[in-house]
C-alpha positions in Angstrom: -45.4 18.3 -39.4 -43.6 18.9 -36.1 -41.2 21.7 -35.6 -38.4 19.2 -35.0 -39.0 17.7 -38.4 -38.6 21.0 -40.2 -34.8 20.7 -40.1 -33.5 23.9 -41.7 -34.5 27.5 -41.6 -35.7 27.4 -45.2 -37.8 24.3 -44.5 -39.6 26.3 -41.8 -40.1 29.3 -44.0 -41.6 27.2 -46.9 -43.8 25.3 -44.5 -45.3 28.5 -43.0 -45.7 30.2 -46.4 -47.5 27.1 -47.7 -50.0 27.5 -44.8 -50.8 31.1 -45.6 -48.3 33.0 -43.4 -46.9 36.0 -45.3 -43.1 35.9 -46.1 -42.2 38.6 -43.5 -44.3 37.0 -40.7 -42.9 33.6 -41.7 -39.4 34.9 -41.5 -40.0 36.4 -38.0 -41.6 33.2 -36.8 -38.8 31.0 -38.3 -36.2 33.2 -36.6 -38.1 32.9 -33.3 -38.4 29.1 -33.6 -34.7 28.7 -34.2 -33.8 31.1 -31.5 -36.0 29.1 -29.1 -34.0 26.0 -29.9 -30.7 27.7 -28.9 -32.4 29.5 -25.9 -33.9 26.2 -24.7 -30.5 24.6 -24.5 -29.2 27.6 -22.5 -32.3 27.7 -20.3 -31.6 24.1 -19.2 -28.4 25.4 -17.5 -30.3 28.2 -15.7 -32.2 27.5 -12.4 -35.5 28.7 -13.8 -36.7 29.1 -17.4 -37.6 32.7 -18.4 -40.7 33.3 -20.4 -40.0 34.7 -23.9 -40.7 38.4 -24.0 -39.8 38.9 -27.7 -42.6 36.9 -29.3 -43.6 38.4 -32.7 -47.1 39.8 -33.1 -48.9 37.1 -35.2 -52.6 36.5 -35.4 -53.7 33.5 -33.3 -54.9 31.4 -36.2 -51.6 31.7 -38.0 -49.6 30.9 -34.9 -51.7 27.8 -34.2 -50.5 26.3 -37.5 -47.0 25.8 -36.0 -47.8 25.3 -32.4 -47.6 21.8 -31.0 -50.2 20.6 -28.6 -48.1 18.6 -26.2 -49.8 15.7 -24.5 -49.4 15.9 -20.8 -46.5 13.8 -19.6 -47.5 10.9 -17.4 -46.3 11.3 -13.9 -43.8 8.7 -12.8 -44.7 6.8 -9.8 -42.3 7.5 -7.0 -40.1 4.5 -6.3 -41.1 3.1 -2.9 -38.6 3.8 -0.3 -36.6 0.9 0.9 -37.2 0.1 4.6 -34.2 -0.6 6.8 -33.7 -4.3 7.3 -31.3 -6.7 9.0 -28.4 -8.0 7.1 -29.6 -10.8 4.9 -28.2 -14.2 5.8 -27.4 -14.8 2.1 -25.6 -11.5 1.7 -22.2 -12.1 0.2 -19.2 -9.9 -0.6 -19.2 -9.2 -4.3 -16.3 -8.2 -6.6 -17.2 -4.4 -6.3 -17.0 -4.6 -2.6 -13.7 -6.4 -2.7 -12.3 -3.9 -5.2 -13.4 -1.0 -3.0 -11.3 -2.3 -0.2 -8.4 -3.2 -2.5 -8.3 0.3 -3.8 -7.9 1.5 -0.3 -4.8 -0.6 0.3 -6.1 -3.7 2.0 -4.8 -7.1 1.1 -7.0 -10.0 0.3 -6.4 -11.5 3.7 -7.3 -8.3 5.4 -10.4 -8.0 3.3 -11.5 -11.5 4.3 -10.9 -10.7 7.9 -12.8 -7.5 7.7 -15.7 -9.2 5.9 -16.1 -11.8 8.6 -16.0 -9.1 11.3 -18.5 -7.0 9.4 -21.0 -9.7 8.7 -20.8 -11.3 12.2 -21.0 -7.9 13.9 -24.2 -6.9 12.1 -25.8 -10.3 12.2 -25.2 -10.5 15.9 -26.3 -7.0 17.0 -29.5 -6.8 14.9 -28.7 -3.3 13.5 -30.7 -2.4 10.4 -29.7 -0.6 7.2 -31.2 0.3 3.9 -28.1 -0.3 1.8 -25.7 -2.9 3.1 -23.1 -2.2 0.4 -22.9 1.4 1.6 -22.6 0.1 5.1 -19.6 -2.1 3.9 -18.0 1.0 2.3 -18.3 2.9 5.6 -16.8 -0.1 7.4 -13.8 -0.2 5.0 -13.3 3.6 5.3 -13.3 3.3 9.1 -10.7 0.5 8.7 -8.6 2.9 6.6 -8.8 5.4 9.5 -7.9 2.9 12.1 -5.1 1.4 10.1 -3.6 4.9 9.6 -4.1 5.8 13.3 -2.7 2.7 14.8 -0.3 1.6 12.0 -1.5 -1.9 12.7 -2.5 -4.9 10.6 -5.6 -7.0 10.7 -6.8 -8.1 14.1 -5.1 -5.1 15.8 -1.7 -6.8 15.7 1.5 -4.8 14.9 2.7 -6.2 11.6 6.3 -5.5 12.6 6.1 -7.6 15.8 6.3 -11.4 15.9 3.2 -12.9 17.3 3.7 -13.9 21.0 1.5 -16.9 20.5 4.1 -18.6 18.4 
């Protein structure tokens, strides 16, 4: 039986008494087990886990009845780092990327214009990145800065001025 399966304080007491641990020692051990449960939750919030200094004095053979022999946890293989790469030719703007720009006040037309500039810029200059979606978010945030600084629309034109080309 695992400690987690014991459930209540009285379950732990009866289990230990069935295995030859005296009532007083069983009570001390059961109290300690349930205190460890609360302490473990609090220890997760602390930077390092203190070792318990208030362990009851119990003979080793009795203590071994309730101790778990935990199997060593297999180490997770570290995920290979992504290498910087050029913007993929099939990279397309998805809904999340559009929403990111919309949330920052850009219209659909401005977003399409920004996307074409973004894609062509990085396809032409050969710059590499690990995360092209993050690169898009940075591009959009710079667009927010430029728009606020210049109070201009897409393409650098003043939205309040009639286009001279007309």
